[in-house]
C-alpha positions in Angstrom: 138.0 119.1 121.6 137.4 116.9 124.6 134.2 118.8 125.7 132.7 118.3 122.3 133.6 114.6 122.3 132.0 114.1 125.7 128.9 116.0 124.6 128.7 114.0 121.5 129.2 110.7 123.4 126.3 111.6 125.8 124.0 112.5 122.9 124.9 109.3 121.1 124.3 107.2 124.3 120.9 108.7 124.8 120.0 108.2 121.2 121.1 104.5 121.4 118.9 104.0 124.5 115.9 105.7 122.7 116.4 103.5 119.6 116.6 100.4 121.7 113.5 101.3 123.7 111.6 102.0 120.4 112.7 98.6 119.1 111.6 96.8 122.3 108.2 98.6 122.1 107.8 97.5 118.5 108.5 94.0 119.5 106.0 94.1 122.3 103.3 95.5 120.0 104.0 92.8 117.5 103.8 90.2 120.2 100.5 91.5 121.4 99.0 91.3 117.9 100.4 87.8 117.3 99.0 86.5 120.6 95.6 87.9 120.0 95.6 86.7 116.4 96.3 83.2 117.8 93.3 83.5 120.0 91.1 84.6 117.1 92.4 81.7 114.9 91.7 79.2 117.7 88.1 80.3 117.8 87.9 80.1 114.0 89.4 76.6 113.9 86.8 75.3 116.4 83.9 75.9 114.0 84.0 73.4 111.2 81.5 75.5 109.2 83.5 78.8 109.3 87.0 77.4 109.5 89.3 79.7 107.5 86.8 82.5 107.7 89.3 85.1 109.1 91.9 84.5 106.4 89.3 84.6 103.6 87.8 87.9 104.9 91.2 89.4 105.2 92.0 88.5 101.6 88.8 89.9 100.3 89.3 93.1 102.3 92.9 93.5 101.0 91.7 93.0 97.4 89.0 95.7 97.8 91.4 98.0 99.6 94.0 97.7 96.8 91.3 98.4 94.2 90.2 101.5 96.1 93.8 102.7 96.3 94.0 102.9 100.1 97.3 104.1 101.6 99.5 101.6 103.5 98.3 102.8 106.9 94.6 102.1 106.0 95.6 98.8 104.4 97.4 97.6 107.5 94.5 98.6 109.7 92.1 96.8 107.3 94.3 93.6 107.3 94.8 93.5 111.0 91.2 94.3 112.0 89.7 91.8 109.5 91.9 89.1 111.0 90.6 89.9 114.5 87.0 90.9 113.7 85.5 87.8 115.3 87.8 87.7 118.2 84.9 88.3 120.6 83.5 84.8 119.8 86.1 83.6 122.3 83.6 84.8 125.0 80.6 83.0 123.5 79.9 79.5 125.0 81.0 76.6 122.8 77.5 75.1 122.7 76.3 78.3 121.2 79.0 78.4 118.6 78.5 74.8 117.6 74.7 74.8 117.8 73.1 72.8 115.0 70.3 74.5 113.1 69.1 78.1 113.0 69.7 80.3 116.1 66.8 81.0 118.4 66.2 84.4 119.9 68.1 83.6 123.1 71.2 82.2 121.3 71.1 85.0 118.8 71.2 87.6 121.6 74.4 85.9 122.9 76.0 85.8 119.4 75.3 89.5 118.9 77.6 90.3 121.9 80.8 89.1 120.1 81.7 92.5 118.6 81.5 94.2 122.0 83.5 91.4 123.6 86.1 91.6 120.9 86.5 95.4 121.4 86.8 94.9 125.1 89.7 92.5 124.6 91.8 94.8 122.5 90.8 98.2 123.8 93.2 98.2 126.8 96.1 97.7 124.4 97.1 101.1 123.1 98.9 99.9 120.0 95.7 98.1 118.8 93.2 100.8 119.8 92.8 101.9 116.1 91.3 98.4 115.3 88.4 98.9 117.8 86.0 100.6 115.3 86.1 97.8 112.8 86.0 95.0 115.4 83.0 96.6 117.2 81.0 97.7 114.1 81.6 95.1 111.4 77.9 94.0 111.8 76.5 97.6 111.4 74.3 98.5 108.5 73.9 101.9 106.8 70.2 102.0 107.5 70.7 101.5 111.3 69.5 97.9 111.4 72.9 96.5 112.4 74.4 95.9 115.8 75.6 96.6 118.5 75.1 100.4 118.2 72.6 100.8 115.3 74.9 103.2 113.4 73.6 104.9 110.3 75.1 106.3 107.1 78.4 108.2 107.6 78.6 106.9 111.2 79.8 103.6 109.6 83.5 104.2 108.6 84.8 103.3 105.1 87.0 100.5 106.4 84.2 99.1 108.4 82.0 99.1 105.3 84.6 97.0 103.4 84.9 94.5 106.3 81.1 94.1 106.6 80.8 93.3 102.9 83.6 90.8 102.9 82.3 89.2 106.1 78.8 88.8 104.7 80.0 87.4 101.4 82.1 84.7 103.1 79.3 83.8 105.4 76.9 83.4 102.4 79.5 81.2 100.4 80.2 78.9 103.4 78.2 75.9 104.5 76.2 76.2 107.7 74.5 73.6 109.8 71.1 74.9 108.6 71.8 75.5 104.9 74.1 74.8 102.0 76.5 77.5 100.9 75.4 79.9 98.1 77.3 80.1 94.8 79.4 83.2 94.0 76.7 84.6 91.7 73.9 84.0 94.2 75.9 85.6 97.0 76.7 88.6 94.8 73.0 89.1 93.9 72.2 89.0 97.6 74.8 91.7 98.4 73.3 93.9 95.6 69.8 93.4 97.0 71.0 94.9 100.4 70.3 98.4 99.1 70.5 100.9 101.9 72.3 98.5 104.2 75.6 98.0 102.4 77.8 100.5 100.5 76.8 99.5 96.9 79.8 101.3 95.4 82.1 98.9 97.4 79.8 96.0 96.5 80.2 96.8 92.8 84.0 96.9 93.1 84.0 93.6 95.0 81.8 91.9 92.5 84.0 93.2 89.7 87.1 91.7 91.4 85.3 88.3 91.9 84.2 88.3 88.2 87.7 89.1 87.0 89.2 86.3 89.1 86.6 83.8 87.7 86.8 85.0 84.1 90.6 85.0 83.8 91.3 82.2 86.3 93.9 84.4 87.8 94.7 85.0 91.5 93.1 88.5 91.9 92.5 87.8 95.6 95.7 86.6 97.0 
């Protein structure tokens, strides 16, 4: 009857508004991430020694995550956070980022602030809040010798452990102003020597992935 039709029309109208608002919110969240990603890539592109670092770390993380059987929610968090993990370097002076030679103590203290700066940039954005842990803690070590918070053991989340290993491997296999890059085998040996600092179960899985790619000449890490 007419009353039923009016009620149904009102419900349908409210549903349509709710769906449209949800769609707009999703677009806004995607725009936030794309904008911040552009900032992170801009920092990455300025450094000739680490150019492409974010993309490579993201690919390594994704390969490890797939091998570990992570669900899609964790995979998305891992992908997004790994692409933003060095975002905080936007707050580090250019002369520090481009410094030739090893970092002295003063410069090193500045560089160590980038995880906290990165977290402070994304923390106010509610839709990106779940990325804060990895961005802030990707330089932590299981024995408490990392930074900025000196986390130990289980305080370092599984996704952060994956990102830390991928980040260190890419740093080792990239040229720096003060050294030539290490080979894959050399870098893998160095990861394995970091007993107590890195999750060696994840290291073993990552080395296995790298060995498979090299042995079969297939794209294991895509």
